[in-house]
C-alpha positions in Angstrom: -5.4 -1.2 -32.5 -4.8 2.6 -32.7 -1.4 3.8 -31.6 -3.0 5.8 -28.9 -4.1 2.6 -27.2 -0.4 1.4 -27.1 0.5 4.8 -25.5 -2.2 4.4 -22.9 -1.1 0.9 -22.2 2.5 2.0 -21.5 2.2 5.5 -20.2 1.0 4.8 -16.7 4.2 2.8 -16.0 6.4 5.5 -17.5 4.7 8.2 -15.4 4.3 6.2 -12.2 7.9 4.8 -12.1 9.6 7.9 -13.4 10.2 9.2 -9.8 12.2 6.1 -9.0 15.0 7.2 -11.4 16.0 10.1 -9.2 15.0 8.7 -5.8 17.8 7.5 -3.5 15.7 4.6 -2.2 12.4 2.9 -2.8 11.0 4.5 0.4 11.5 8.0 -1.1 8.8 7.3 -3.6 6.4 4.8 -2.1 6.6 5.7 1.6 7.5 9.3 2.0 6.0 9.3 5.5 8.3 6.7 6.8 10.0 9.0 9.3 6.6 9.8 10.9 5.7 6.1 11.1 9.0 5.2 12.6 8.6 7.9 15.2 5.5 6.1 16.3 7.2 2.8 16.2 4.7 1.5 13.6 6.8 0.3 10.7 9.2 -1.7 12.9 6.4 -3.6 14.7 4.1 -4.5 11.8 3.9 -8.0 10.4 2.0 -9.5 7.5 1.1 -13.1 7.6 2.1 -14.9 4.4 0.9 -18.5 4.4 1.5 -21.3 1.9 -2.3 -21.1 1.1 -1.7 -17.5 -0.2 1.1 -18.7 -2.4 -1.0 -21.6 -3.7 -4.0 -19.4 -4.4 -1.8 -17.0 -6.4 -0.4 -19.9 -8.4 -3.8 -21.3 -9.4 -5.2 -17.8 -10.1 -2.2 -16.7 -12.2 -2.0 -20.0 -14.2 -5.7 -19.6 -15.0 -5.7 -16.0 -16.0 -2.5 -16.2 -18.0 -3.8 -19.3 -19.9 -6.8 -17.3 -21.0 -4.8 -14.2 -21.8 -2.3 -16.1 -23.9 -5.1 -17.8 -25.8 -6.8 -14.4 -26.5 -3.6 -12.7 -27.6 -2.8 -15.6 -30.0 -6.3 -15.4 -31.4 -6.3 -11.6 -31.9 -4.3 -11.4 -35.2 -6.7 -13.8 -36.8 -9.9 -11.9 -36.0 -11.6 -9.7 -38.6 -10.9 -5.9 -38.1 -14.5 -5.4 -36.8 -14.2 -8.1 -34.2 -10.6 -7.3 -33.3 -11.3 -3.8 -32.1 -13.4 -4.8 -29.2 -11.5 -8.0 -28.5 -8.3 -5.9 -28.0 -9.9 -4.2 -25.1 -10.7 -7.4 -23.3 -7.4 -9.0 -24.0 -5.2 -6.0 -23.0 -7.2 -5.2 -19.9 -6.9 -8.7 -18.5 -3.2 -9.0 -19.6 -2.4 -5.9 -17.8 -4.4 -7.0 -14.7 -2.5 -10.3 -14.7 0.9 -8.5 -15.0 0.2 -6.4 -11.9 -1.0 -9.4 -9.9 2.1 -11.3 -11.0 4.3 -8.5 -9.6 2.3 -8.9 -6.3 2.8 -12.6 -6.3 6.6 -12.3 -6.9 6.7 -10.0 -3.9 4.9 -12.4 -1.7 6.8 -15.5 -3.0 10.2 -13.8 -2.6 9.4 -12.9 1.0 8.0 -16.2 1.9 10.8 -18.3 0.5 13.5 -15.9 1.6 12.6 -16.7 5.2 14.9 -19.6 6.0 12.6 -20.8 8.7 9.5 -20.3 6.6 7.6 -18.9 9.5 5.1 -17.2 7.2 5.7 -13.7 8.6 7.2 -10.7 6.9 10.0 -8.7 8.5 8.8 -5.2 8.0 12.2 -3.6 8.4 13.7 -5.3 5.4 10.8 -6.7 3.3 8.0 -4.2 3.7 9.1 -2.1 0.7 8.9 -5.1 -1.6 5.2 -5.7 -0.6 4.4 -2.0 -1.1 6.0 -2.1 -4.6 3.7 -5.1 -5.4 0.6 -3.1 -4.1 1.8 -0.1 -6.1 2.0 -2.3 -9.3 -1.5 -3.8 -8.9 -2.9 -0.3 -8.2 -1.6 0.9 -11.5 -2.7 -2.1 -13.6 -6.2 -2.1 -12.0 -6.5 1.6 -12.9 -5.8 0.9 -16.6 -8.1 -2.2 -16.5 -11.2 -0.1 -15.9 -10.1 2.4 -18.5 -10.1 -0.4 -21.1 -13.6 -1.4 -19.9 -14.5 2.2 -20.8 -12.9 1.7 -24.3 -14.9 -1.6 -24.6 -18.1 0.3 -24.0 -17.2 2.9 -26.5 -16.2 0.5 -29.3 -18.8 -2.2 -28.8 -21.9 -0.2 -27.8 -21.3 3.5 -28.5 -20.2 3.2 -32.1 -17.8 6.2 -31.7 -20.4 8.2 -29.7 -20.4 8.7 -25.9 -17.5 11.2 -26.1 -18.7 13.0 -23.0 -18.9 9.9 -20.9 -15.5 8.7 -22.2 -14.0 12.1 -21.3 -15.3 11.7 -17.8 -13.8 8.3 -17.5 -10.4 9.5 -18.8 -10.5 12.6 -16.6 -11.0 10.5 -13.4 -8.4 7.9 -14.7 -5.8 10.7 -14.9 -6.8 11.9 -11.5 -6.3 8.4 -10.2 -2.8 8.2 -11.7 -1.8 11.6 -10.3 -2.9 10.6 -6.8 -0.2 7.9 -6.9 2.1 10.9 -6.3 0.3 12.1 -3.2 3.2 12.6 -0.6 0.8 11.4 2.2 0.1 8.0 0.5 0.3 5.1 2.8 0.1 1.9 0.8 -0.4 -0.6 3.6 -2.9 0.2 6.4 -0.8 -2.1 8.7 1.6 0.9 8.9 -1.0 2.9 10.8 -2.0 2.4 14.4 -4.7 -0.2 14.9 -8.2 1.1 14.1 -6.9 4.1 12.2 -8.6 4.7 8.8 -6.3 5.0 5.8 -7.6 8.2 4.4 -4.9 8.3 1.7 -6.3 5.1 0.3 -9.8 6.6 0.3 -8.5 9.6 -1.6 -6.7 7.7 -4.4 -9.5 5.1 -4.7 -12.5 7.5 -5.0 -11.6 8.4 -8.7 -11.3 4.6 -9.4 -14.8 4.0 -8.0 -16.2 6.8 -10.1 -14.8 6.0 -13.5 -14.6 2.2 -12.9 -18.2 1.8 -11.9 -19.3 4.3 -14.6 -17.6 2.1 -17.2 -19.0 -1.1 -15.8 -22.6 0.3 -15.5 -22.5 1.6 -19.1 -21.5 -1.8 -20.4 -24.1 -3.4 -18.2 -27.0 -1.2 -19.3 -26.0 -1.4 -23.0 -25.7 -5.2 -22.8 -29.2 -5.4 -21.3 -30.6 -3.4 -24.2 -28.7 -5.5 -26.7 -30.2 -8.7 -25.3 -33.7 -7.3 -25.8 -32.9 -6.2 -29.3 -31.0 -9.4 -30.3 -32.5 -11.2 -33.3 -31.1 -14.6 -32.6 -30.3 -16.9 -29.7 -26.5 -16.7 -30.2 -26.4 -12.9 -29.8 -28.6 -13.1 -26.7 -26.1 -15.6 -25.2 -23.2 -13.3 -26.0 -24.8 -10.2 -24.5 -26.0 -12.2 -21.5 -22.4 -13.3 -20.9 -21.4 -9.6 -20.9 -24.1 -8.8 -18.5 -23.0 -11.4 -16.0 -19.3 -10.3 -16.5 -20.2 -6.8 -15.4 -22.2 -8.2 -12.5 -19.0 -10.0 -11.4 -17.1 -6.8 -11.6 -19.7 -5.1 -9.5 -19.3 -7.8 -6.9 -15.5 -7.2 -6.9 -16.2 -3.5 -6.3 -18.3 -4.3 -3.2 -15.5 -6.3 -1.6 -12.9 -3.8 -2.8 -14.9 -1.1 -1.0 -14.9 -3.1 2.2 -11.2 -3.6 1.9 -10.5 0.1 1.2 -13.0 2.0 3.4 -13.4 -0.4 6.3 -10.0 -2.1 6.5 -9.3 -0.6 10.0 -12.3 -2.5 11.3 -11.6 -5.8 9.6 -9.5 -8.8 10.7 -6.6 -10.0 8.6 -8.5 -13.2 7.8 -11.5 -11.3 6.5 -9.3 -9.1 4.4 -7.8 -12.2 2.8 -11.3 -13.5 2.2 -12.3 -10.2 0.7 -9.3 -10.2 -1.6 -10.0 -13.8 -2.6 -13.6 -13.1 -3.5 -12.6 -10.0 -5.5 -10.0 -12.0 -7.4 -12.4 -14.8 -8.2 -14.9 -12.2 -9.5 -12.2 -10.9 -11.9 -11.6 -14.5 -13.2 -15.4 -15.0 -13.7 -15.6 -11.8 -15.6 -12.6 -12.8 -17.7 -14.1 -16.2 -18.6 -17.4 -14.6 -19.5 -15.8 -11.9 -21.6 -13.6 -14.5 -23.3 -16.8 -16.4 -24.2 -18.5 -13.3 -25.5 -15.6 -12.0 -27.6 -13.6 -15.1 -28.6 -15.5 -18.3 -28.2 -19.2 -17.8 -28.9 -19.2 -15.6 -32.0 -18.4 -17.0 -35.4 -14.7 -16.2 -36.0 -14.2 -14.3 -39.3 -10.5 -14.6 -39.9 -8.7 -11.6 -41.2 -6.8 -13.7 -43.8 -9.9 -15.2 -45.5 
């Protein structure tokens, strides 16, 4: 994998967490509008339900995604250089996604088990920043995930071409990262009055929708063309798996859009359902991409 890929893999965390080094508290970075919220008595009255079912779902999900990620990462060194280039994109995208979701799970689990009575509710005064940090982490890792989908398009289908499209993807990716520094960011809509739209979430997610959907649609269209041009049944199966993987990601975008743009009108139960469907869609996409890049093709080992 080119060194630039390693840099892109690490850079978002360096840039995003750099402000923490000179901040006096977590709130100085992730909730700079705390004073305004407290003036309206919002932060002190908000609660987040955290049930044992949420914890159990995360455990099953993380065990599944990490099992596939570990298998892919162990297989990568044995792939031929030609196969390894595109496989890297799949493995690293999903590993980073799992890392962010693991941070979110640790936040939920710490809060749930720290409550001696196990009531399943979050004390916003002392525990809200921990949840926001988990959301902050997943926001970063999901941002890089779709950048790697763009790299997958370039390496598998564009053969080094598509520079203009990749420049668009990278430009909106950078815009997405920079918007993490928006001083008006509110990371949890529960910190707003009921029914109030979280416009800061709209702002920082619009670039993600642009470059994420662009990358997914590019792979989707190219995979359809590849199926039509495939000379044998195996390659048709491989590209068909890629098509359905991209369809799964499109489904995830639909539910993510509901969560981002209509959260003020949704119940907590529907938000959890939306998150669950979105997460399952990511797992489906992972399994299909694993099939296409690691399982179905003949493996030409680099040492043979």
